[in-house]
Structures are given as structure tokens and as C-alpha cells.
N, C-alpha and C positions, 0 to 999 in steps of 0.2 A: 504494501498500497503506497503511495505516496503524502513526500508527506511536503504539509507548508512552510517554506521556508521565513525565515526571521529577518526581517529586511533595519537594517541599521542606517541611520541621519544621523543630520550634527546634535541635533535638540532630542530626537523620536526615535524609539522603536514600535516599528509595527509588522504584531506577531497576533496568530490566532487567537479567537478569543477562545474564554473556559468559560464555565457554567458558573464560576467562582464572581461572574461579572457583570451575569445578572440583573444584580440590584443596581447594581450602579450604570450601566447602559437605560435601567428605569428610571432612574433619579435625573442623569442628562438627557433621554430624549421627551419621558414626562414634562420637560417644558413645556411651554403652548407656541413658545416662538420657535421650536426645531420643527415641531408639525404643518405650526402655518407656511414656511420657508421649504419643508420638503416635498418628493410627490408625494410617499411611501410610508413617511412615520405618525402614526392614529394619534388625534388625542381623544379623549385621556390613553392612557397606554396603560391599560394596565395589568394587575397580576399574572402573570402566567405568559405575557408577551414577547422577554426576554429571551425566556428561558429556549419557549421554540423556535426562535430566532436563531438565536447562540446554537443549538441542537440541525438545524440544516442546513451550515454550515462546513462542513465533512463531506456533508453527501455531494453539495452544492463543487467541491475542490477535487472530490475522489470522480466524478462525474465528467471533469474538466470543464467546469460550464460558470466556471469561476472560482473569484479568490477575494475573500471578506479580511478585510483586517480591523482590530483594534488598535488606535493611536494612542502610546503611552509615551509620553513625558521621563526623556529619560533618567533624570535626577530625580523625578520624586515619585516614579512607579507609579503616577496618576494617567485612567483610562481616562482621556480623552474623549473619545468618538473614535468615527470608523471612515475607513475607505476603503472603496472594493469595485473591482472589475468583474463584470458579468459578460462570459466571454458568448460569439457564434465562432465557433471552429470551424466552421464550412468558409464563411467570408473572411477569415484569421481580422477579425476585429470586437471592440469591447466599448463597453460603454460602463461610462468614470460616475461613478457615484462617491458620496461623504454628507456626513453630517459632523460636524464639534458644538461639544456642549458649550452654551450659550456664554460662563465664567472665562471661556475663552474664543471668544470670538476677537478677531483682527487685530493677532497675534502671529498671524505669519504659518500656524501651524496646518494649516487646512492644505498650502502653497505647498507646504511641506513636503508634506507627504504625499500627496499630487502630485505632485512632482518625481518625486521615487518611486513612486507602484507606477508612473507613465514610465518610467524608466523601467523596470522591471517587465513590464507589457514589451516593451517591442526587443529590448535587449534577451529574455529568459523567455519568454513567450512567440515571441518571432509574430507575434502580433505585424500587421501591416495599418492601421487604425482602429484610432481610441476617439472615440464621442463623447458628451456631455449632456445632458436638456439644467435646463432651471429655468422655473418659473419668472415669468421677464420682471418683477418684482425686487427680485434676490437681487439685489447689487454689490453683496459682499460673493455670492455664487461665480458669479458671473465674471468678478474682478477676477478669483480665484486661476478660472479657465485665461485669461486673458496673461496674466502673469506665470506658467506653465507655459507660454505659447501656443495656444489652441487658437485656433481661427474662428469666426463670427461667422455659421453659415445660411443661417436665418431667422426667421420666428415662426414657429410652427404653431397658426392662428385656434384656439379655442381646444387645446389639442387633451386635454384633458377634465376632470371635475375635479372642483378641490371645494369640502364641504356643499356641498348643492351648487358652487358657482365655476363655470367655463373657465378655465384660464390657458392665455400663452404661452408656450417654453419657444424659450433661446437656443437656440442649438450652436454649440464647437466643436471642434473636430480637429483632429492631429493627425496628422500620417508619419509613418515610419522617416521615410524623405525629407520629411522636414524636421524630426528628429535629430535626425545624425548629421543635418547637418551644420545645425545650432549646436549641437555636442562636440566639432568639428573646429568651428570657430571662437 
């Protein structure tokens, strides 16, 4: 059985989630600001949801459908969020997604973890394309996408329904060849 690697950055450790992380996930994801700014985090974040979510990760990784990481502050060992790639192996592409707990907003952690994961995706998973989507109102999220070298592709009008309201999604992408050019320069 393959083992999900741990990824180190200057300030962070990206590691697989453990069931013991569930109370921290519930605490961070339970903040209504997380649900408001993400596509798939519900509010309220009910008891048992974190355990179900964490327990799903192993099969996703083993079946090569994705790789989901806990974002850990290296020097305090605090779990502060998550970053993931959901993979389409046929087309060698993946969707990047992430969320960071509210106390850690605007500190560069999402940018640092996302940058490390797209590098892993291109170098180790041999992906050709990584894309990301966010609600057009989530300025912080699309700023992260821009900082890690993704290019704006367009807006998907009323692409999702969030709390009964149609929402537009911004779409960003980076190709392996673009990533490699940036890495060389």
C-alpha cells in the first residue's frame, strides 16, 4: 500500500490527517467564515463530520483520486487548515483546494502550502494542469491563486448554489510547462 508523503516548507508541514485531528478540524471548519468562503464546508459543522471526512482520505489516496493534507505550523505543531489536490488521472489534471482557519488568515500559510502542493503535483504526480475555483467574492482565495502563478481563465456564471443562492466562480489554472518556466527563471 502506498504511503502518503509528508511535505516540508520553510514554516509548514503538510501531512496526512489523523483521526485525532478531528476536534481541531471541527473547531476551525465550524467557523461560519470558513463555510461562507468555501464551496464544500457546511455550516453548522456537526459532530462526526470531521471523522467521516478524515476517514475518507485514505481511500482517495490509495485509489489515486486525490491527496489531502493537514497544514501544520512547523514550530508550534498547530493544525491550521487543509490543502488538497483532487486528481483526474485520465487527463493528468487536478483541482487545488484549501482552507485556512480564521485566526491564520492573511499570514501567507495558504500561499506557502499551495505552492508546495502544486510543485509536488507537477514533479511527483506528473500532472499537466492544476486548476482552482473560488467564489468571486473570495478575494483572499483568488489572491493566493495569483501569488502561486495561476492565471485567471474566466468566471463561471451561477456555477454553484450556496445556501440557496446562485454564486459565480472564478477559475484559475497553471500548466506544467508554465510552472517549469517559472522554476527555471
